[in-house]
FILUMRO-39977 format. One record per residue (C-alpha): x, y, z. Coordinates in steps of 0.05 Angstrom, whole numbers, plus 32768, in hexadecimal, padded with zeros to 4 digits. Example, Ala and Ser with C-alpha at 12.3 -4.5 7.8 and 13.67 -1.06 7.14 Angstrom:
<recs>
+------+------+------+
|   px |   py |   pz |
+------+------+------+
| 80F6 | 7FA6 | 809C |
| 8111 | 7FEB | 808F |
+------+------+------+
</recs>
This chain:
<recs>
+------+------+------+
|   px |   py |   pz |
+------+------+------+
| 7F11 | 80A6 | 80D7 |
| 7F29 | 8078 | 80AA |
| 7F7B | 807C | 808B |
| 7F8F | 8097 | 8049 |
| 7FD1 | 8095 | 8029 |
| 7FE7 | 80D0 | 8002 |
| 800C | 80DB | 7FC2 |
| 8050 | 80CE | 7FE9 |
| 804F | 8088 | 7FEE |
| 8089 | 8069 | 7FD0 |
| 8067 | 8021 | 7FC1 |
| 8093 | 7FFD | 7FF4 |
| 805B | 7FC8 | 7FFF |
| 8064 | 7FC5 | 804B |
| 8023 | 7FE3 | 805B |
| 7FEA | 7FB9 | 8035 |
| 7FFE | 7F6D | 805F |
| 7FFA | 7F90 | 8097 |
| 7FB3 | 7FAE | 8096 |
| 7F82 | 7F75 | 80BD |
| 7F49 | 7F8E | 8098 |
| 7F67 | 7F8C | 8052 |
| 7F5A | 7FD7 | 8041 |
| 7F97 | 7FDE | 8018 |
| 7F9F | 7FCC | 7FD1 |
| 7FC3 | 7FE7 | 7F9A |
| 7FA1 | 8024 | 7F7A |
| 7FBE | 8039 | 7F35 |
| 7FFA | 805E | 7F46 |
| 8002 | 805B | 7F95 |
| 7FE2 | 802D | 7FD1 |
| 7F9D | 804B | 7FE4 |
| 7F68 | 8039 | 8021 |
| 7F22 | 8022 | 801A |
| 7F0F | 8051 | 8048 |
| 7EC8 | 8023 | 805B |
| 7EF6 | 7FEB | 806D |
| 7F37 | 8014 | 809D |
| 7F23 | 8013 | 80E5 |
| 7F67 | 803A | 80FA |
| 7F69 | 7FE5 | 810B |
| 7F49 | 7FF8 | 814B |
| 7F30 | 7FB1 | 8162 |
| 7F6D | 7F92 | 8149 |
| 7FAC | 7FBD | 815D |
| 7FB7 | 7FF8 | 8187 |
| 7FD4 | 8021 | 8151 |
| 7FC9 | 801B | 8102 |
| 7FFC | 7FEE | 80F0 |
| 8003 | 800E | 80A7 |
| 801B | 804D | 80C7 |
| 8049 | 802F | 80F5 |
| 8068 | 8007 | 80BA |
| 8066 | 8041 | 8087 |
| 80B6 | 8055 | 8079 |
| 8099 | 809A | 8065 |
| 806A | 80AE | 808D |
| 8035 | 80BA | 8054 |
| 7FEB | 8097 | 807E |
| 7FCD | 80CF | 809F |
| 7F8B | 80D1 | 80BB |
| 7F51 | 80DE | 8081 |
| 7F30 | 8122 | 8086 |
| 7EF9 | 810F | 805A |
| 7EEF | 80CF | 8086 |
| 7EDF | 80E8 | 80D0 |
| 7ED1 | 80B0 | 80F9 |
| 7ECE | 80AC | 814A |
| 7EE9 | 8073 | 816F |
| 7EA8 | 8052 | 8175 |
| 7E9B | 804F | 812F |
| 7ED3 | 8036 | 811F |
| 7EBE | 8000 | 8150 |
| 7E82 | 7FF2 | 8132 |
| 7EA8 | 7FF0 | 80F0 |
| 7ECC | 7FBE | 810A |
| 7EA0 | 7F99 | 8120 |
| 7E6D | 7F92 | 80DF |
| 7EB6 | 7F80 | 80BB |
| 7EBE | 7F43 | 80E9 |
| 7E73 | 7F28 | 80E1 |
| 7E77 | 7F2F | 808E |
| 7EB9 | 7F08 | 8095 |
| 7E9E | 7ED1 | 80BD |
| 7E4F | 7EC7 | 80A9 |
| 7E4B | 7E97 | 8075 |
| 7E20 | 7EA6 | 802F |
| 7DE2 | 7E96 | 8045 |
| 7DAF | 7E89 | 800E |
| 7D69 | 7EAC | 801A |
| 7D29 | 7E7E | 8035 |
| 7D05 | 7E95 | 8001 |
| 7D39 | 7E95 | 7FBB |
| 7D25 | 7E70 | 7F80 |
| 7D3F | 7E2C | 7F7B |
| 7D53 | 7E1B | 7F38 |
| 7D58 | 7DD5 | 7F1E |
| 7DA3 | 7DC7 | 7EF6 |
| 7D9E | 7DC7 | 7EAF |
| 7D94 | 7D7F | 7E88 |
| 7DBF | 7D6D | 7E52 |
| 7D98 | 7D69 | 7E12 |
| 7D9E | 7D1E | 7E01 |
+------+------+------+
</recs>
C-alpha cells in the first residue's frame, strides 16, 4: 500500500528529500505522495523514511492504494528499470534529415 500525507502536514520539508523514489512533491497547499512511485521504501530501507522523519506523524498508509509486499517489490523493480534504461529509439522510427538554411 502506498503512503499519503494528511492535511496535518506542516510543510516542514523534511520528508521530500528522504524519499528514494522521488514520490513526494509539493502540492497546492501541502506535500503529496505519488502512489505510482511510492514503495514504502521497499527495496531501499526497512521502514518508510518519510514516516520516520515526519515530526507530526501525518503520513499513514493510503487505504485507496492497498498493495502487498510483493506488489511493492515489483513496483520497486519497475522503477529501478525505468531509472537505468537509456532512452532507446525504435529500430523502425523514421530518420529525418536536419533542415538546411536557405541560401
